[in-house]
C-alpha positions in Angstrom: -11.1 -50.3 6.7 -7.8 -48.5 5.8 -9.5 -46.9 2.9 -12.2 -45.4 5.0 -9.4 -44.1 7.6 -7.4 -42.6 4.9 -10.5 -40.8 3.7 -11.4 -39.5 6.9 -7.9 -38.3 7.7 -7.7 -36.5 4.3 -11.1 -34.8 5.0 -9.7 -33.6 8.4 -6.6 -32.2 6.8 -8.6 -30.4 4.3 -10.9 -28.8 6.8 -7.9 -27.9 9.0 -6.3 -26.1 5.9 -9.6 -24.4 5.1 -10.0 -23.3 8.8 -6.4 -21.7 8.9 -7.0 -20.0 5.8 -10.3 -18.5 7.2 -8.7 -17.5 10.5 -5.6 -16.2 8.8 -7.9 -14.0 6.5 -9.6 -12.7 9.5 -7.1 -12.3 12.0 -3.9 -11.5 10.3 -4.7 -11.1 6.5 -2.6 -9.7 3.8 -2.3 -5.9 3.2 -2.7 -4.2 0.1 -1.2 -0.9 -0.4 -2.0 1.2 -3.5 -0.2 4.6 -4.0 -1.7 6.6 -6.8 -0.6 9.8 -8.7 -3.2 12.1 -8.3 -1.2 15.3 -9.4 -2.4 17.3 -12.2 -0.7 19.1 -15.2 0.8 15.7 -16.3 3.4 15.7 -13.7 5.1 12.4 -13.4 6.0 10.7 -10.0 9.2 8.7 -9.9 8.4 6.4 -6.9 10.9 4.1 -5.3 9.6 2.1 -2.2 11.2 -0.3 -0.2 11.0 -2.1 3.3 14.1 -3.5 5.2 13.5 -6.9 3.4 12.0 -5.9 0.1 12.9 -3.3 -2.6 9.9 -2.8 -5.1 12.2 -0.8 -7.6 11.6 2.6 -9.1 8.1 3.1 -10.9 7.3 6.1 -13.0 3.6 6.9 -12.6 1.6 9.3 -15.0 -1.5 10.9 -13.8 -4.0 8.3 -12.4 -1.4 5.5 -12.5 -0.6 3.5 -9.1 1.9 1.0 -7.9 0.6 -1.6 -5.5 1.8 -4.4 -3.5 0.5 -6.9 -1.1 2.2 -8.3 2.0 1.5 -9.7 5.6 2.6 -7.7 8.8 5.4 -9.4 10.6 4.5 -11.1 13.9 5.8 -8.0 16.0 3.7 -5.3 13.9 7.1 -3.6 13.1 6.4 -3.8 9.3 7.4 -0.5 7.7 7.6 0.6 3.9 9.0 4.0 2.7 9.2 5.7 -0.5 11.5 8.1 -2.0 9.4 10.2 -4.5 10.7 12.7 -7.2 7.9 14.9 -8.8 8.7 18.0 -10.7 10.1 20.2 -8.3 9.9 18.1 -5.1 12.1 15.1 -3.8 10.8 13.6 -0.6 11.3 10.4 1.3 8.4 9.3 3.8 6.6 6.3 5.4 4.1 4.9 3.2 3.2 2.0 5.6 3.5 1.5 9.0 1.9 -1.4 11.0 1.8 0.6 14.0 0.3 3.7 12.4 -1.8 2.1 9.8 -3.4 -0.9 11.6 -6.0 1.2 13.2 -6.8 2.8 10.1 -6.7 0.1 7.2 -7.6 -3.4 7.5 -6.8 -4.9 4.1 -6.8 -1.9 1.6 -4.3 0.7 2.2 -4.9 3.5 -0.3 -2.5 6.5 -0.7 -3.0 9.4 -2.9 -0.1 11.7 -4.0 -1.7 15.1 -4.6 -0.2 18.6 -5.2 -0.2 19.7 -1.6 0.7 16.4 0.0 0.3 12.5 0.7 -3.3 11.5 1.6 -3.8 8.0 3.2 -7.5 6.7 3.5 -8.8 5.8 6.8 -10.9 2.7 6.0 -12.6 2.8 9.4 -13.2 6.6 9.4 -14.3 6.6 5.7 -11.9 9.7 4.9 -8.8 10.8 3.4 -6.1 12.2 6.0 -3.1 14.2 4.9 0.2 12.9 6.4 2.7 14.7 4.3 2.9 18.3 3.0 4.6 19.5 -0.1 3.9 22.0 -2.9 4.0 20.7 -6.4 3.0 22.8 -9.1 4.2 23.1 -12.7 4.5 26.9 -13.6 2.1 28.2 -16.1 3.4 28.1 -19.7 3.9 31.8 -20.9 2.1 32.5 -24.2 4.5 33.7 -26.9 3.5 36.6 -29.1 
């Protein structure tokens, strides 16, 4: 009898954990932010992202390379990450993820694209890229020597 009771308790506990994971994944799952260097001409991006609680360190991104991280929004939906960027002739600091601004636009995959004219954020629900930050990053053409 005791063995059967222990078995039932263990099964119930496993089901409860599975249910919590399913609910957590649906209602308050993890966010995944990916910031990609989509600049051209071999321009490197020095990117340093952080939040109030986490410093993600500086990363040097070549063209097509990305920095990414995963986290859960805090209970009050005040989660905020910002980045400092240095790319050729531009130095900027900007919000890369804000729970208030981004929850209506990205569920789990929050993609960002750093381009020559600004930062674009993918709107997962509208299936489109939206420009959120403007700049002008261009490498001057190299002059041909006679």
